[in-house]
MARGUGU-414025 format. One record per residue (C-alpha): x, y, z; residue in three letters. Coordinates in Angstrom, 3 decimals, always signed. Each point is the difference from the previous one (the first is absolute). Example, Ala and Ser with C-alpha at 12.3 -4.5 7.8 and 13.67 -1.06 7.14 Angstrom:
BEGIN
xx = +12.300, yy = -4.500, zz = +7.800, type = Ala
xx = +1.370, yy = +3.440, zz = -0.660, type = Ser
REM end
This chain:
BEGIN
xx = +39.869, yy = +20.397, zz = -10.446, type = Met
xx = -1.002, yy = -1.971, zz = +3.085, type = Glu
xx = +1.856, yy = -3.218, zz = -0.918, type = His
xx = +2.830, yy = +0.611, zz = +2.449, type = Ala
xx = -2.435, yy = +0.705, zz = +2.843, type = Leu
xx = -2.221, yy = -2.992, zz = -0.797, type = Ser
xx = +3.010, yy = -2.310, zz = +0.023, type = Thr
xx = +0.746, yy = +0.950, zz = +3.620, type = Leu
xx = -3.415, yy = -1.311, zz = +1.125, type = Thr
xx = +0.888, yy = -3.618, zz = -0.837, type = Lys
xx = +1.024, yy = -2.323, zz = +2.819, type = Lys
xx = +3.162, yy = -1.387, zz = -1.600, type = Glu
xx = +1.388, yy = +3.464, zz = -0.907, type = Ile
xx = +1.971, yy = +1.848, zz = +2.726, type = Pro
xx = -1.185, yy = +3.535, zz = +0.677, type = Phe
xx = +2.698, yy = +2.346, zz = -1.305, type = Thr
xx = -0.739, yy = +3.701, zz = -0.380, type = Trp
xx = +2.395, yy = +1.142, zz = -2.704, type = Gly
xx = +0.199, yy = +2.550, zz = -2.781, type = Glu
xx = -2.314, yy = -1.990, zz = -2.292, type = Gly
xx = -2.785, yy = -0.241, zz = +2.574, type = Thr
xx = +0.383, yy = +3.654, zz = +0.979, type = Ile
xx = -0.326, yy = +1.145, zz = -3.613, type = Ser
xx = -3.069, yy = -2.228, zz = -0.497, type = Ser
xx = -1.573, yy = +1.378, zz = +3.170, type = Phe
xx = +0.591, yy = +3.605, zz = -1.058, type = Asn
xx = -1.317, yy = -0.690, zz = -3.498, type = Ala
xx = -3.195, yy = -1.467, zz = +1.445, type = Leu
xx = -0.511, yy = +3.028, zz = +2.233, type = Lys
xx = +0.503, yy = +2.314, zz = -2.943, type = Gln
xx = -2.451, yy = -1.964, zz = -2.177, type = Ala
xx = -2.707, yy = -0.098, zz = +2.680, type = Leu
xx = +0.183, yy = +3.700, zz = +0.820, type = Thr
xx = +0.252, yy = +1.423, zz = -3.518, type = Ser
xx = -2.485, yy = +0.369, zz = -2.857, type = Ala
xx = -1.938, yy = -1.551, zz = -1.566, type = Pro
xx = -2.262, yy = -0.953, zz = +2.887, type = Val
xx = -2.618, yy = -2.750, zz = -0.245, type = Leu
xx = -3.390, yy = +0.935, zz = -1.467, type = Ala
xx = -3.492, yy = -1.362, zz = +0.490, type = Gln
xx = -1.171, yy = -2.329, zz = -2.806, type = Pro
xx = -2.673, yy = +1.219, zz = -2.409, type = Asn
xx = -1.953, yy = -3.070, zz = -1.118, type = Tyr
xx = -1.491, yy = +1.876, zz = -2.945, type = Asn
xx = +3.453, yy = +0.146, zz = -1.615, type = Leu
xx = +2.143, yy = -2.922, zz = -1.233, type = Pro
xx = +2.757, yy = -1.369, zz = +2.240, type = Met
xx = +3.634, yy = -0.596, zz = -0.969, type = Glu
xx = +2.392, yy = -2.525, zz = +1.531, type = Ile
xx = +3.761, yy = +0.351, zz = -0.565, type = Phe
xx = +1.752, yy = -3.273, zz = +0.878, type = Ser
xx = +3.686, yy = -0.875, zz = -0.112, type = Asp
xx = +2.368, yy = -2.716, zz = +1.213, type = Ala
xx = +3.628, yy = +0.001, zz = +1.071, type = Arg
xx = +2.375, yy = -2.747, zz = +1.012, type = Gly
xx = -1.017, yy = +0.140, zz = +3.655, type = Tyr
xx = -3.533, yy = +1.399, zz = +0.028, type = Gly
xx = -3.127, yy = +1.118, zz = -1.813, type = Ile
xx = -2.148, yy = +3.084, zz = +0.355, type = Gly
xx = -2.728, yy = +2.092, zz = -1.476, type = Gly
xx = -1.841, yy = +3.301, zz = +0.040, type = Val
xx = -3.747, yy = +0.575, zz = -0.332, type = Leu
xx = -0.696, yy = +3.380, zz = -1.601, type = Ala
xx = -2.574, yy = +2.060, zz = -1.906, type = Gln
xx = +0.168, yy = +2.823, zz = -2.512, type = His
xx = -2.002, yy = +2.947, zz = +1.309, type = Val
xx = +0.022, yy = +3.216, zz = -2.031, type = Glu
xx = +3.028, yy = -1.196, zz = -2.004, type = Glu
xx = +1.889, yy = -0.636, zz = +3.225, type = Glu
xx = +1.052, yy = -3.423, zz = +1.225, type = Glu
xx = -0.938, yy = -0.480, zz = +3.652, type = Arg
xx = +1.186, yy = -3.045, zz = +1.992, type = Pro
xx = -2.623, yy = -1.791, zz = +2.096, type = Ile
xx = +2.032, yy = -2.804, zz = +1.603, type = Ala
xx = +3.494, yy = -1.502, zz = +0.017, type = Tyr
xx = +0.906, yy = -3.639, zz = +0.654, type = Ala
xx = +3.158, yy = -2.107, zz = -0.011, type = Ser
xx = +0.977, yy = -3.560, zz = +0.820, type = His
xx = +3.344, yy = -1.724, zz = +0.594, type = Leu
xx = +0.423, yy = -3.157, zz = -2.050, type = Leu
xx = +0.343, yy = -3.303, zz = +1.812, type = Thr
xx = +2.841, yy = -2.441, zz = -0.592, type = Lys
xx = -2.142, yy = -1.852, zz = -2.524, type = Thr
xx = -1.230, yy = +3.127, zz = -1.787, type = Glu
xx = +3.559, yy = +1.328, zz = -0.407, type = Val
xx = +0.714, yy = -2.950, zz = -2.302, type = Asn
xx = -2.831, yy = +0.959, zz = -2.377, type = Tyr
xx = +0.833, yy = +1.346, zz = -3.430, type = Ser
xx = -0.397, yy = +3.691, zz = -0.808, type = Ile
xx = -3.291, yy = -0.601, zz = -1.795, type = Thr
xx = -1.352, yy = -2.051, zz = +2.908, type = Glu
xx = +0.939, yy = +2.694, zz = +2.516, type = Asn
xx = -1.645, yy = +2.682, zz = -2.139, type = Glu
xx = -3.163, yy = -2.108, zz = -0.183, type = Cys
xx = +0.179, yy = -0.604, zz = +3.750, type = Leu
xx = +0.246, yy = +3.756, zz = +0.557, type = Ala
xx = -3.114, yy = +0.589, zz = -2.095, type = Leu
xx = -2.025, yy = -2.733, zz = +1.730, type = Val
xx = +1.145, yy = +1.107, zz = +3.453, type = Trp
xx = -0.839, yy = +3.669, zz = -0.666, type = Cys
xx = -3.481, yy = -0.864, zz = -1.253, type = Leu
xx = -0.586, yy = -2.098, zz = +3.114, type = Ser
xx = +1.393, yy = +2.736, zz = +2.264, type = Lys
xx = -2.119, yy = +2.741, zz = -1.602, type = Phe
xx = -3.090, yy = -2.188, zz = -0.447, type = Arg
xx = -2.082, yy = +2.134, zz = +2.389, type = Cys
xx = +0.599, yy = +2.984, zz = -2.303, type = Phe
xx = -0.127, yy = -1.505, zz = -3.498, type = Val
xx = -2.659, yy = -2.729, zz = +0.335, type = Trp
xx = -2.842, yy = +0.875, zz = -2.357, type = Gly
xx = +1.852, yy = +3.004, zz = -1.454, type = Cys
xx = +1.737, yy = +0.518, zz = -3.295, type = Lys
xx = +3.716, yy = -0.664, zz = +0.546, type = Val
xx = +2.998, yy = +0.784, zz = -2.168, type = Lys
xx = +3.230, yy = -1.882, zz = +0.727, type = Val
xx = +3.322, yy = +1.628, zz = -0.905, type = Val
xx = +3.137, yy = -2.161, zz = -0.084, type = Thr
xx = +3.423, yy = +0.196, zz = -1.613, type = Asp
xx = +0.037, yy = -3.696, zz = -0.957, type = His
xx = -1.411, yy = -0.652, zz = -3.469, type = Gln
xx = +0.047, yy = -3.796, zz = +0.461, type = Ala
xx = -2.871, yy = +0.238, zz = +2.484, type = Leu
xx = -2.436, yy = +0.646, zz = -2.848, type = Cys
xx = +0.956, yy = -3.320, zz = -1.593, type = Trp
xx = -0.059, yy = -1.833, zz = +3.325, type = Leu
xx = -3.497, yy = +1.174, zz = +0.936, type = Ile
xx = -1.468, yy = -0.909, zz = -3.399, type = Ser
xx = +1.670, yy = -3.450, zz = -0.097, type = Lys
xx = -2.385, yy = -2.903, zz = +0.728, type = Arg
xx = +2.184, yy = -3.101, zz = +0.460, type = Asp
xx = +1.599, yy = +1.051, zz = +3.286, type = Leu
xx = +0.790, yy = -2.211, zz = +2.980, type = Ala
xx = +0.851, yy = +0.353, zz = +3.670, type = Gly
xx = +0.001, yy = +3.395, zz = +1.645, type = His
xx = -0.142, yy = +1.779, zz = -3.364, type = Leu
xx = -3.366, yy = -1.634, zz = -0.711, type = Ala
xx = -1.295, yy = +1.013, zz = +3.436, type = Arg
xx = +1.156, yy = +3.582, zz = -0.493, type = Trp
xx = -1.583, yy = +0.192, zz = -3.446, type = Ser
xx = -3.249, yy = -1.335, zz = +1.445, type = Leu
xx = +0.007, yy = +2.587, zz = +2.802, type = Ser
xx = +0.480, yy = +2.804, zz = -2.542, type = Leu
xx = -3.062, yy = -1.029, zz = -1.978, type = Gln
xx = -2.417, yy = +1.308, zz = +2.641, type = Glu
xx = +1.261, yy = +3.519, zz = -0.742, type = Tyr
xx = -0.492, yy = -0.395, zz = -3.778, type = Asp
xx = -3.400, yy = +1.488, zz = -0.934, type = Asn
xx = +0.535, yy = +0.231, zz = -3.732, type = Ala
xx = -2.416, yy = -2.864, zz = -0.666, type = Gly
xx = -2.876, yy = +1.894, zz = +1.592, type = Cys
xx = +0.968, yy = +3.413, zz = -1.333, type = Leu
xx = +0.150, yy = -1.218, zz = -3.596, type = Ser
xx = -3.584, yy = -1.263, zz = -0.042, type = Arg
xx = -2.983, yy = +2.122, zz = -0.961, type = Asn
xx = -1.614, yy = +1.652, zz = +3.019, type = Pro
xx = -3.326, yy = -1.390, zz = +1.122, type = Leu
xx = -3.026, yy = +2.289, zz = -0.301, type = Pro
xx = -1.327, yy = +1.568, zz = +3.181, type = Val
xx = -3.002, yy = -2.009, zz = +1.164, type = Ala
xx = -1.342, yy = +2.515, zz = +2.507, type = Gln
xx = +0.937, yy = +3.390, zz = +1.356, type = Glu
xx = -0.695, yy = +1.129, zz = +3.549, type = Leu
xx = -1.305, yy = +3.457, zz = +0.627, type = Glu
xx = +1.991, yy = +2.307, zz = +2.245, type = Asp
xx = -1.306, yy = +1.107, zz = +3.410, type = Asp
xx = -2.737, yy = -2.618, zz = +0.076, type = Arg
xx = -0.753, yy = -2.157, zz = +3.036, type = Cys
xx = -1.123, yy = -3.466, zz = -1.045, type = Phe
xx = -0.344, yy = -1.820, zz = +3.361, type = Ile
xx = -0.037, yy = +1.620, zz = +3.421, type = Lys
xx = +2.377, yy = -1.352, zz = +2.635, type = Cys
xx = -2.100, yy = -0.016, zz = +3.180, type = Val
xx = +1.551, yy = +1.001, zz = +3.353, type = Pro
xx = -0.444, yy = -2.323, zz = +2.963, type = Ala
xx = -2.575, yy = +2.272, zz = +1.689, type = Asp
xx = -2.490, yy = -0.277, zz = -2.898, type = Tyr
xx = +0.275, yy = -3.699, zz = -0.838, type = Arg
xx = -2.647, yy = -1.147, zz = +2.469, type = Glu
xx = -2.504, yy = +2.463, zz = -1.460, type = Arg
xx = +0.597, yy = -1.348, zz = -3.494, type = Ile
xx = -0.427, yy = -3.587, zz = +1.205, type = Leu
xx = -3.281, yy = +0.869, zz = +1.682, type = Gln
xx = -1.280, yy = +1.877, zz = -3.051, type = Ala
xx = +0.821, yy = -2.846, zz = -2.400, type = His
xx = -1.155, yy = -2.886, zz = +2.216, type = His
xx = -2.023, yy = +0.974, zz = +3.092, type = Asp
xx = -2.244, yy = +2.558, zz = -1.665, type = Asp
xx = -3.640, yy = -0.881, zz = -0.748, type = Val
xx = +0.501, yy = +0.269, zz = -3.761, type = Val
xx = +3.401, yy = -1.727, zz = -0.030, type = Ser
xx = -1.470, yy = -3.505, zz = +0.081, type = Gly
xx = +2.532, yy = -1.529, zz = +2.444, type = His
xx = +2.022, yy = -1.475, zz = -2.857, type = Leu
xx = +2.707, yy = -2.615, zz = +0.450, type = Gly
xx = +3.721, yy = +0.595, zz = +0.345, type = Ile
xx = +0.917, yy = -0.186, zz = -3.690, type = Asn
xx = -2.882, yy = +2.148, zz = -1.240, type = Arg
xx = +0.515, yy = +2.581, zz = +2.760, type = Thr
xx = +3.712, yy = +0.150, zz = -0.826, type = Leu
xx = -0.734, yy = +0.487, zz = -3.697, type = Gln
xx = -2.563, yy = +2.681, zz = +0.810, type = Lys
xx = +2.407, yy = +2.010, zz = +2.173, type = Ile
xx = +2.952, yy = -0.461, zz = -2.390, type = Cys
xx = -1.893, yy = +1.872, zz = -2.707, type = Asp
xx = +0.484, yy = +3.290, zz = +1.850, type = Ser
xx = +2.365, yy = -0.443, zz = +2.958, type = Phe
xx = +3.274, yy = -1.590, zz = +1.047, type = Phe
xx = +2.034, yy = -0.484, zz = +3.179, type = Trp
xx = +2.655, yy = -2.510, zz = +1.090, type = Pro
xx = -1.298, yy = -3.422, zz = +1.152, type = Lys
xx = -3.493, yy = +0.926, zz = -1.135, type = Met
xx = -1.064, yy = -3.632, zz = -0.553, type = Ala
xx = +0.984, yy = -0.907, zz = +3.572, type = Leu
xx = -1.995, yy = +2.899, zz = +1.475, type = Asp
xx = -3.069, yy = -0.921, zz = -2.063, type = Ile
xx = +0.220, yy = -3.639, zz = +1.091, type = Thr
xx = +0.198, yy = +0.944, zz = +3.685, type = Arg
xx = -2.884, yy = +2.443, zz = -0.311, type = His
xx = -2.296, yy = -2.495, zz = -1.706, type = Leu
xx = +0.847, yy = -2.767, zz = +2.460, type = Gln
xx = -1.025, yy = +2.289, zz = +2.871, type = Ser
xx = -3.304, yy = +1.060, zz = -1.613, type = Cys
xx = -2.838, yy = -1.212, zz = +2.266, type = Ala
xx = -2.619, yy = -0.079, zz = -2.771, type = His
xx = +2.191, yy = -2.121, zz = -2.267, type = Cys
xx = +0.871, yy = -2.451, zz = +2.766, type = Gln
xx = -3.665, yy = -0.512, zz = +0.956, type = Cys
xx = -1.095, yy = -0.677, zz = -3.564, type = Arg
xx = +3.060, yy = -1.857, zz = -1.145, type = Lys
xx = -0.619, yy = -3.582, zz = -1.078, type = Gly
xx = +1.688, yy = -2.974, zz = +1.651, type = Val
xx = +3.062, yy = -0.833, zz = -2.072, type = Leu
xx = +1.432, yy = -2.886, zz = +2.028, type = His
xx = -0.866, yy = -3.620, zz = -0.689, type = Lys
xx = -2.839, yy = -1.710, zz = +1.911, type = Pro
xx = +1.042, yy = -1.882, zz = +3.152, type = Pro
xx = +1.100, yy = -3.584, zz = -0.486, type = Gly
xx = -0.630, yy = -3.139, zz = +2.037, type = Leu
xx = +2.023, yy = +1.157, zz = +3.015, type = Leu
xx = -2.329, yy = +2.270, zz = +1.981, type = Gln
xx = -0.557, yy = +0.905, zz = +3.635, type = Ser
xx = -1.716, yy = -2.699, zz = +2.065, type = Ile
xx = -3.340, yy = +1.241, zz = +1.310, type = Lys
xx = -0.675, yy = -0.963, zz = +3.642, type = Val
xx = -3.218, yy = +1.127, zz = +1.704, type = Glu
xx = +0.507, yy = -1.054, zz = +3.646, type = Arg
xx = +2.744, yy = -1.111, zz = +2.396, type = Pro
xx = +1.225, yy = -3.588, zz = -0.298, type = Phe
xx = -1.979, yy = -0.550, zz = -3.172, type = Gln
xx = +3.268, yy = -0.952, zz = -1.659, type = Lys
xx = +3.185, yy = -1.059, zz = +1.783, type = Val
xx = +3.380, yy = -0.618, zz = -1.536, type = Gly
xx = +2.256, yy = -2.621, zz = +1.585, type = Ile
xx = +3.581, yy = -1.105, zz = -0.428, type = Asp
xx = +2.226, yy = -2.593, zz = +1.635, type = Leu
xx = +3.552, yy = +0.984, zz = +0.954, type = Leu
xx = +2.831, yy = -2.364, zz = +0.801, type = Gly
xx = +1.787, yy = -2.246, zz = +0.633, type = Thr
xx = +1.646, yy = +1.824, zz = +2.951, type = Phe
xx = +2.328, yy = -1.405, zz = +2.672, type = Pro
xx = -1.869, yy = -2.158, zz = +2.505, type = Leu
xx = -1.221, yy = +2.014, zz = +2.998, type = Ser
xx = -0.154, yy = -1.150, zz = +3.623, type = Thr
xx = -3.694, yy = -0.781, zz = -0.465, type = Lys
xx = +0.638, yy = -2.125, zz = -3.073, type = Gly
xx = -1.194, yy = +2.538, zz = -2.594, type = Asn
xx = +1.756, yy = +0.590, zz = -3.298, type = Lys
xx = -2.753, yy = +1.530, zz = -2.194, type = Met
xx = -1.974, yy = +3.291, zz = +0.130, type = Ile
xx = -3.403, yy = +0.571, zz = -1.583, type = Ile
xx = -1.071, yy = +3.581, zz = -0.837, type = Val
xx = -3.543, yy = +1.213, zz = -0.714, type = Ala
xx = -0.854, yy = +3.574, zz = -1.175, type = Val
xx = -3.493, yy = +1.476, zz = -0.412, type = Asp
xx = -0.378, yy = +1.688, zz = -3.416, type = Tyr
xx = -2.145, yy = +2.873, zz = +1.342, type = Leu
xx = +1.368, yy = +0.892, zz = +3.442, type = Thr
xx = +3.535, yy = -1.373, zz = -0.540, type = Lys
xx = -0.294, yy = -1.832, zz = +3.348, type = Trp
xx = +2.823, yy = -2.506, zz = +0.441, type = Val
xx = -0.082, yy = -3.331, zz = +1.851, type = Glu
xx = +3.078, yy = -2.185, zz = +0.468, type = Leu
xx = +0.609, yy = -3.341, zz = +1.661, type = Lys
xx = +2.990, yy = -2.272, zz = +0.375, type = Ala
xx = -0.617, yy = -3.688, zz = -0.649, type = Met
xx = +2.081, yy = -3.156, zz = -0.242, type = Pro
xx = -1.129, yy = -0.866, zz = -3.550, type = Thr
xx = -1.974, yy = +1.525, zz = -2.820, type = Gly
xx = -2.488, yy = -2.811, zz = -0.373, type = Lys
xx = -3.680, yy = +0.578, zz = -0.753, type = Ala
xx = -1.232, yy = -0.854, zz = +3.498, type = Asp
xx = +2.370, yy = +2.555, zz = +1.558, type = Asp
xx = -1.192, yy = +2.676, zz = -2.441, type = Val
xx = -3.659, yy = -0.847, zz = +0.613, type = Ala
xx = +0.528, yy = +0.210, zz = +3.752, type = Glu
xx = +1.593, yy = +3.431, zz = -0.480, type = Phe
xx = -3.018, yy = +1.348, zz = -1.918, type = Phe
xx = -2.500, yy = -1.395, zz = +2.472, type = Val
xx = +1.731, yy = +1.190, zz = +3.169, type = Asn
xx = +1.471, yy = +3.367, zz = -1.091, type = Gln
xx = -2.263, yy = +1.270, zz = -2.760, type = Ile
xx = -3.439, yy = -1.619, zz = +0.049, type = Ala
xx = -0.558, yy = +0.094, zz = +3.783, type = Leu
xx = +1.251, yy = +3.588, zz = +0.447, type = Tyr
xx = -2.000, yy = +1.668, zz = -2.804, type = Asn
xx = -3.733, yy = +0.558, zz = -0.398, type = Thr
xx = +0.296, yy = -0.044, zz = -3.819, type = Tyr
xx = -0.084, yy = -3.242, zz = -1.915, type = Ala
xx = +3.100, yy = -0.778, zz = -2.009, type = Leu
xx = -0.854, yy = -0.091, zz = -3.706, type = His
xx = +3.252, yy = -0.413, zz = -1.974, type = Thr
xx = +3.483, yy = -1.212, zz = +0.846, type = Ile
xx = +2.691, yy = +1.198, zz = -2.420, type = Gln
xx = +3.213, yy = -2.031, zz = +0.443, type = Pro
xx = +3.347, yy = +0.949, zz = -1.417, type = Asp
xx = +1.666, yy = -2.380, zz = -2.441, type = Lys
xx = +0.969, yy = -2.518, zz = +2.664, type = Ser
xx = -0.834, yy = -3.551, zz = +0.890, type = Arg
xx = -3.154, yy = +1.212, zz = +1.765, type = Leu
REM end
């Protein structure tokens, strides 16, 4: 019906509005505005798919029988491509069936479906096993709609039945969650249990989204638990803070250089830092020999401080 109109939408076809397109347009208007109109699907009843193929296109109708009346639910059609036009009649009929099932998947998935076609060879093609190419892919896609294997087996016995109108676990609103956390953890008789045991205790009667996260945050902020919680980290290793009791008890030194020669003939800098007060002493010197370093300590550290120097900690240098 719409073949003449669909052909005009292609780029290589010139747009010509003739008698054929006018008749197709009027036929479409008449079909869309006349009965039968589309009906809502009833998933308690079986579905029916009517598929068919022509030389230039394929199409299908999804329908249901309600009170001995056939009611259409959806229509679908598809123009064949240049490759699909070269298919045989049986291949095009199979393509129509596969395409209709894919198009109506949102309606028929999980429901009982009856397929109606006017091509008897499709029954042989679907049951054939040694297929290849696109026929094998189509046959494989049709198998997900075949539920005969499950329906033919004996039904499993009912393991448990749920009673109607019975509330098993209460879903707690946000305003009452803090009260439940306090009652199951902070209360005198609650025992201040850990995260896992508190979660298991609350899950027996209550539920809310992200409950484990709320319980973890509540327990981590509990003052009683934090005061009595054991130390879980490893004992400190060899690297610990250096204990210094008075100024200039321990001094760290380092020698910097070689720098460009200054006007006074210096090219090295010695740095001394007190471990307690962080006092810094610097001096430029021509070399980094021991006598220059000793002179620096005597003149700038020992003579200017009332505390006796106990330890000198050099950096990894030639000092």
